[in-house]
C-alpha positions as CSV (number, residue, x, y, z in Angstrom):
1,M,-0.3,0.4,-0.2
2,C,1.6,3.4,-0.7
3,A,2.6,5.5,2.6
4,E,0.5,7.7,4.4
5,R,2.2,11.2,4.8
6,I,0.5,14.0,4.1
7,A,1.8,16.2,1.4
8,G,0.1,19.5,1.5
9,G,-3.1,17.7,-0.4
10,V,-1.7,17.6,-3.8
11,R,-2.8,15.0,-6.5
12,L,-0.6,13.4,-8.2
13,A,-1.9,12.0,-12.1
14,I,0.7,9.8,-13.9
15,L,-0.2,9.3,-17.4
16,A,0.7,5.7,-18.9
17,K,-0.2,4.0,-21.5
18,A,-0.7,0.6,-21.6
19,P,2.4,-1.7,-22.8
20,V,1.0,-2.7,-25.6
21,P,4.3,-4.1,-28.2
22,G,4.2,-1.4,-31.2
23,S,2.7,1.0,-29.5
24,V,5.4,2.1,-26.8
25,K,9.0,3.1,-26.4
26,T,8.7,3.6,-29.9
27,R,11.9,4.7,-30.5
28,L,13.8,2.0,-28.4
29,I,11.6,-0.8,-31.6
30,P,14.6,-0.1,-33.6
31,G,17.4,-1.5,-31.1
32,C,16.4,-4.1,-29.3
33,G,12.4,-4.9,-30.6
34,A,8.7,-4.4,-30.0
35,E,8.1,-6.8,-26.7
36,E,11.1,-5.6,-24.9
37,A,10.5,-1.9,-25.4
38,A,6.9,-3.1,-24.0
39,R,8.6,-4.3,-21.5
40,V,10.9,-1.6,-20.5
41,H,8.4,0.4,-20.0
42,A,5.6,-2.0,-17.9
43,D,9.5,-2.0,-15.8
44,L,9.3,2.1,-15.4
45,L,5.8,2.7,-14.9
46,R,6.4,-0.2,-12.2
47,H,9.1,2.2,-11.0
48,T,7.0,4.9,-11.0
49,L,3.8,3.7,-9.6
50,A,6.2,2.7,-7.0
51,V,8.5,5.9,-6.2
52,A,5.0,8.2,-6.2
53,C,3.0,5.7,-3.2
54,M,6.6,5.8,-1.0
55,A,5.6,9.7,-1.1
56,L,2.3,10.6,-1.9
57,P,-0.7,9.4,0.0
58,T,-3.1,6.3,-1.8
59,K,-5.7,8.9,-1.6
60,Q,-3.3,12.2,-3.6
61,I,-2.8,9.6,-6.7
62,A,-4.6,8.3,-9.4
63,L,-3.2,6.7,-13.1
64,W,-4.6,7.8,-16.5
65,T,-4.7,5.0,-18.8
66,A,-3.9,5.2,-22.8
67,L,-4.4,2.1,-25.2
68,E,-5.8,-0.2,-23.0
69,H,-7.6,1.0,-19.9
70,E,-8.9,-2.3,-18.6
71,H,-5.1,-3.6,-19.5
72,P,-4.5,-7.0,-17.2
73,M,-0.8,-4.2,-15.6
74,F,-3.3,-0.9,-15.2
75,R,-6.3,-3.3,-12.7
76,E,-2.6,-5.0,-11.2
77,L,-1.3,-1.7,-10.2
78,A,-3.9,0.4,-9.0
79,T,-4.8,-3.0,-6.8
80,Q,-2.0,-3.1,-5.9
81,Y,-1.0,0.4,-4.4
82,G,-5.0,1.7,-3.8
83,I,-5.3,4.2,-6.2
84,A,-8.1,5.2,-8.4
85,R,-7.8,4.3,-11.8
86,H,-9.4,6.6,-15.0
87,A,-9.0,6.8,-19.2
88,Q,-7.5,10.2,-20.4
89,A,-8.6,12.7,-22.2
90,E,-9.4,12.7,-25.9
91,G,-7.4,15.5,-27.2
92,D,-3.7,16.0,-28.0
93,L,-0.7,15.9,-25.1
94,G,-2.1,19.2,-23.8
95,E,-5.3,18.8,-23.1
96,R,-4.8,15.2,-21.6
97,M,-2.1,17.1,-18.7
98,R,-4.4,19.9,-18.2
99,F,-7.9,17.9,-17.9
100,A,-6.2,15.7,-15.2
101,L,-4.6,18.9,-12.9
102,T,-8.0,20.0,-12.8
103,P,-8.5,20.8,-9.9
104,G,-5.7,21.9,-8.6
105,P,-3.2,22.0,-6.6
106,A,-2.4,19.2,-8.4
107,M,0.5,17.7,-10.5
108,V,1.0,15.5,-13.6
109,I,4.1,13.1,-14.8
110,G,4.4,11.1,-16.6
111,S,6.1,6.4,-16.1
112,D,9.9,7.7,-17.9
113,C,11.9,9.1,-15.2
114,P,14.0,7.7,-13.6
115,V,15.7,8.8,-12.0
116,L,11.5,10.3,-10.2
117,T,12.2,9.7,-6.6
118,P,10.3,10.1,-3.6
119,E,12.1,13.2,-2.0
120,L,12.2,15.0,-5.1
121,L,8.7,14.1,-5.7
122,N,7.3,15.8,-2.0
123,A,9.6,18.8,-3.3
124,C,7.3,19.3,-5.5
125,A,4.3,19.6,-3.9
126,E,5.7,21.7,-1.6
127,A,6.7,24.0,-3.4
128,L,4.0,25.0,-4.5
129,N,2.2,26.0,-1.6
130,H,5.6,29.1,-2.1
131,H,5.3,29.3,-6.1
132,D,2.0,29.2,-8.4
133,A,4.0,26.6,-10.3
134,V,6.2,23.9,-10.0
135,C,9.1,21.4,-12.8
136,L,11.2,19.2,-13.9
137,P,12.8,20.4,-16.5
138,A,14.6,17.3,-18.8
139,E,17.8,17.1,-20.5
140,D,16.4,16.6,-23.7
141,G,14.1,20.0,-23.6
142,G,10.5,18.9,-21.9
143,Y,9.4,18.7,-19.1
144,A,8.9,15.6,-16.9
145,L,7.0,17.3,-13.7
146,L,4.1,20.3,-14.2
147,G,2.7,20.9,-11.4
148,L,0.3,24.3,-11.0
149,N,-2.5,25.5,-8.0
150,E,-4.8,25.9,-10.5
151,T,-5.0,25.4,-14.6
152,H,-4.2,28.1,-17.4
153,S,-5.5,28.0,-20.9
154,S,-1.7,29.6,-23.0
155,L,0.2,26.4,-20.8
156,F,-1.0,23.5,-23.2
157,T,-2.0,25.0,-26.1
158,G,0.2,26.2,-28.8
159,I,3.7,23.7,-27.4
160,D,5.3,21.7,-29.3
161,W,5.1,18.8,-27.3
162,G,7.5,15.5,-28.3
163,S,10.0,18.9,-28.7
164,E,13.6,20.5,-27.3
165,R,11.6,23.2,-26.8
166,V,8.8,22.5,-24.5
167,M,10.1,23.8,-21.2
168,A,11.0,27.0,-22.9
169,Q,7.9,27.9,-24.3
170,T,6.5,26.0,-20.9
171,R,8.3,29.5,-19.3
172,Q,7.5,32.0,-21.5
173,R,3.8,31.2,-20.9
174,L,4.6,31.4,-17.3
175,D,6.2,34.0,-17.9
176,A,4.0,36.1,-19.0
177,L,1.4,35.4,-16.5
178,D,3.8,36.1,-14.3
179,W,3.1,33.4,-11.6
180,R,6.0,32.2,-10.4
181,L,8.0,29.1,-11.4
182,A,9.7,26.7,-8.9
183,C,12.3,23.8,-9.9
184,P,13.9,21.8,-7.7
185,A,16.4,19.7,-10.2
186,T,16.3,18.9,-13.9
187,V,16.2,15.4,-15.0
188,W,16.2,12.5,-17.4
189,D,14.0,10.1,-19.2
190,V,14.3,6.9,-21.1
191,D,12.9,7.8,-25.0
192,R,16.5,6.6,-26.5
193,P,18.4,3.3,-26.6
194,E,22.1,5.5,-25.1
195,D,18.5,6.1,-22.2
196,L,17.9,2.8,-21.7
197,R,21.7,2.0,-21.5
198,R,22.2,4.3,-19.1
199,W,19.2,3.6,-17.5
200,R,20.8,0.0,-17.3
201,H,23.9,1.4,-15.9
202,A,22.3,3.5,-13.0
203,S,20.8,0.2,-11.9
204,R,23.4,-1.6,-12.0
205,S,25.1,0.6,-10.1
206,H,22.5,0.9,-7.1
207,S,22.5,-2.7,-7.4
208,S,26.1,-2.9,-6.8
209,K,26.5,-0.7,-3.7
210,G,23.6,-1.7,-1.9
211,R,25.3,-5.3,-2.2
212,M,28.9,-3.9,-1.4
213,G,26.5,-2.5,1.6
């Protein structure tokens, strides 16, 4: 079950696709195949749920699903952790994020950032006590987390989703709103073969240190 620590009542929405081979982690497929890419996606989702549930109370977490809402993995995870499960809204990524973030205060993440920690999620939730928005910029120019006390349409329309311009465009929109932004850390996610190698190397190093300890 999820930890029952208080984190300011901030909701956490986790956007996730069902691990359907050929439909997830498509940039990994040329190097490892569709089946392995889907397994990587599933492993990342399990990791994300475990981290989230060490950081926030059960009632503040929801899994927002896509591709196959009734996929067995979604049902398993919702039951295992005791969290809510909702189908993502129709529309592009911006519209799906906006829907999941309403009402605030709320944060939204994907399922492919292996360096998220409970401490970092809590730091983001706490930041919303003193800022209008919180982000975890990603090394590729996007972001891995967006948190808002209230939504505004300008943050979700006209953004070049999937490009290296996402974070810069979001900063511009926040500046135009005169909203205060906190960025507790810069992170990276698993999209490309080199990201997968980086994650596996980090996982092996962590396991080795754990055995030595």
